[in-house]
N, C-alpha and C positions, 0 to 999 in steps of 0.2 A: 680799773674800766674793763671791761667784756667784753671784747673785740672779735670779731666772727670774719676769719678769713676764706672767703670762698677760691680753693685751687690752692691753698697754705700750704700744697707737698710741691708745688712745681718750683723753676727759675724764680720767678717774681715773690709767691708766697711764701716760699722756707724764708728768703732775705727780710721781709714784710716782715712775718711771727717774733724772728729775732731777733729786730731793730722792739719792736712793742713787749716783750717780754723784757729785754732790757731797761728799756723806760718805766719797768713796774705796774704794765697790764697786763691782766687774764687772757691772752690772744690764743685763739683756740685751729687747730689748722683745720679746715674741713674740706674736705675730699671724699669721690668714692674709698679711698684705701687707706680714710680715714672712719666710716662707717657713714658720712654723710653724702649725698647723693643729691645736684639739682635738678639732677633730671627727672627721679623714680620719685621726690621727697625724702628718701630713707633717710629719717636721721637729722631730720630737718626741724621739726617743731625742736629737738631737743637740744639742740647748736644753737638756737635762737634765742631758749628763753632763760633771761637775763642780759642778753646783749644790747648794748647800746651802739656800738656803728658795727655795722657789717661790709667788708672788702671787697668784692669779688675781683680775683685776677685771673679768672681761670678758665678754661680755653680749650676749642672744638677739640674731639677725637679725629673728627674729620676736616680735609677741607674742603671739601668740593661744595660746592655752590650750596645746590639747597640743604645736606647736610649741616652743614654747620649756621642758613639762619635756622633749619630747626631747632641745633641746638641754643644758640644764645637766645631768640626767642621764647623757649621753654622755658629754659633754667633760670632767664628773666623776671616773665611771671610767677613762676612756682617762688623766689627768694622776697620779691616784693611781697606777696601774698604773704609767706612764713613772717617775715619783718613786722607786714602790720600788724599781724593776729596778736606779734611779744613784745610790739611800743617799740622795735627799735628809730630811734631818732635822727640813723643817718645814714644815707646809703654813700656808699664811695666805688665806682667802676672806674678801671683803669682803660682807657679808647686808645685811639689812634689819631693823629696828628694830622689833618687833611683828609679825612677818611672819605669825604660827602662828596669828595674833587678825584675821584679813580670809579666812577659808576660800575668799568667792566671789572672789577677785581671781585669777586665773589666775596670775598672775607670782610672785607673794606663795608660793602652794602651792607652784613651781616653784623658789624658794627656800629653802624647807622642805625639797624631797626633797632638794636639793646639801648641805645643811647633813647630813643626816640619816646618808648619803654618808660622808661626809667624816668623822662620828666614829666611826662604823662599823669605819675601817681604820685601820692598825697604824701610820699616818703620826704621830707628834703633830703638833699644829694649834693656832691658833690662828682663831677665827670674829668678826670685828669687824663689828656689827650698825650700818647706820648711819642717821640719820633722811633725808628727803627734799633734795636737794641743793634751795638758793636756782636755780640753772641752769632749775631742770624747772617753775619756776611757770609760766611760759606756757604749755608745754604743756599742765599742769594745769589752766590758765584754758582752754585749747583745745575740750580732751578734756570740758568742760562749759558748752560753747556752744553756744546754741542762739537762732538771729538775732543781737540785740544783745543780750541776756539772759544771764546766765552762772549760772547754781546751783549752791551751795556748800554744803556742811555746815559750822555754825558750831564745829564740834568742833577742841578744839586739834591744833597742828600745831608739830614746831618743829626749821624745815628749818635747815640749815648750808653753807658754802660747802667750793665742791670743792675751793682749798686747804688746809681744813681738814683734809677727808679724808684728800686726800695726806697729811697733814703726820703725822696718824695711823697711819695705816699704815704709813707710814714708821720710827716706833717699835715698832712689832709686830712689825716683818718682821725688826729687825734686836734685838729680847729673846729670850727664852727664851719656849716656847709655853707656852702657858696651859691648852692643853688641854681651854682653856672659853671663852667667850664675855665680848667685851667689847663696850660699848653706848659707840654715839658720838653726839652733838645738838648744835644750835647752842646760842647764849646763853638764847632767849628764847621760849617757848611763848606763840603767838597762834592766835584762831582762822583757819580757813582763812579761810572767806570774807573776813577783817579782809586777810589776809597777800595776797590775789590786787588787792585793794581797791587797797591802796598798791602793788600793780606797777602795777597801772593806772592807779593817781596819779604817779605816776613816769616812766611810758613816754607818758604823756597818750594813752591808750588810751580812748575813750570810751565801750566795753561797758559796760552794770550789772551790777552784783555781788548778785546775792536769796540771802541766808542760807536755805537749806531742809535740817532735818531729816532731811528723808527721803531728799536729793540724795543719786545713790551712786559714791563714790568708785572708781572700775577695777573696777563690781560690787561694796564691799559698803557698807553705812550703813556710816557711824560715830559713835564716842563717843569720849569725851579719851582712853583709852587707847588707839586705834588705829594713833596716826600720832606719838605719842610713848615715851621710853625706858620700860622697866619697872621697870630698875636704880636701886637708891639712889643711885647713884655715877658715872650715866655720865662718861663725859670728853668735856668741854664745852669748840668751837672758840668764837675767841674774837672772827670777825669777826661782828658785827650785820646783818642787814638792809640798813637803811638803807642802813649803808655800803658797803653791798655794792652795791644800787643807785646810792647817788653816781659810782661808779666805773665801774661798766656803762652806767650812763647815758652818760659821760662819752665813755666809746669807743663 
């Protein structure tokens, strides 16, 4: 089966392409690097030719509020139009758990807009909403750093390994469309400030983490439902944060 992976050369996309190829499928890594651009439409029709499934794991080049919204709306409209013309039977998109609960976060708002376009299209779809990745913890810490202090909310977060995200996407891409949403998360929830504290211990970072219930996470004040699954039966990845830390620090 031909499966087009939009953003197929990125962190998640490259893992997904490898997984699909290992299962014997014709997985096309589509990105500007490989001559497929979902914004300009360059190479899009050719990429879709003969495809049965499209998985969108693309990411915006800029996180500025309007730029990220423009990216996801333009890209998604172009993809859906090209898929309709090619007769694609399943559109899969990677999104973010609880994105509608953080209206002050421009990136989350853009993902909600992307989801709405997909739901309104005629193409059968599955939305896979993931929690934050372990690989993002360093960036989260940096965004909250002033001098040697890192102020972070003690609200719960349930992050997961990118390998587990790719594994879940692989299963979704090969299954029938849900015409709905599935959530995935890590195996354990913990306070955000404690997550970064553990990361600092493992990486010998001397910055001080200060819990602050008023600290903003990319624009929003958090509560325990902001970064954790809302469904009663999310798929849980098997990789624990401590195990991922041990492997990543060894590398």
